[in-house]
N, C-alpha and C positions, 0 to 999 in steps of 0.2 A: 470468413468476417473479413473486410479490408480495413484498411487506416482511417477510413472516417467512421467510423463502427465505432472503435479502438477510443479513436478521438473524442466520442460522442458518451462515449458510454465514461470515460475519463472527465470529462467537460464533471458531468451529472455527478462524480464523487466530490470532485473538488469544491462543487455550489453546494453541497450536503457535508463537508466537512466538521465535524463539533470543536467548540472553542474547550470544553473542560475534560479533564483526564479523564475520569470515568467512559466516558461516551468516546472516545480518545482511542478506546484498546479495542471498542468492537467496530467501531469504523475500518480501522488497521486492518482486522482479523479478515474483513469482508471484502473490502480492496485484496490482499494478497491473495482470500478466496476467489474472486473474479480472474486474480493476474493466472492465477495458477490453470481454473477455465479455459482460457482464453489462447492461453502457451500451445493448448488444443490443437483449435481455430486455425491455425494459419504459420507455416513453420516462421514467419518473415517475422511473426511476433514479438516485436522489443520489449521485454517487463520490465527494464531499468528505466525508459524509454514513459512506460505507462504511470509506471509507478510515483514517478517525476511531475507527472503530467496530474496525477490524482491530491498530491501538494506531499506523498511524503516523502520528500528527498532532504527536506530540512533531519526528520528524523534520524534518517539512515547515517549524516553525516555527525549527528551527536554521536550513536552510538553508545544510547542507555535505553537500557529496560524500558518501556512504558507505565508499567506496573511499579517497579521497584528504583528504578533509576538507576539501576549498579550498569557497570559496561556490558558490555555482549561483544558476541562476536557472530556476526551474518542474521543475525536475524531481531525482529522490532520487541521482541517479547521473551523471557524465559522458559522455559517449558516449567519448572516446578515454581514460581511463583500464585 
């Protein structure tokens, strides 16, 4: 896959970004799963740029769990929430 493909996928995710918290959790998980798969398609894939293009940057900066709002390190959701 090429950068053009990654941009198209990120734009599609960004257009479908939900506004409510319940759907946001599922959406973020979907974006992260897609990023995991895309990393295997091209060694030049930039995960951080992709997540930001999808609209996840805001949540990463806050560094709070999307489910419980507790501080987190490295992930968007606690595994025990």
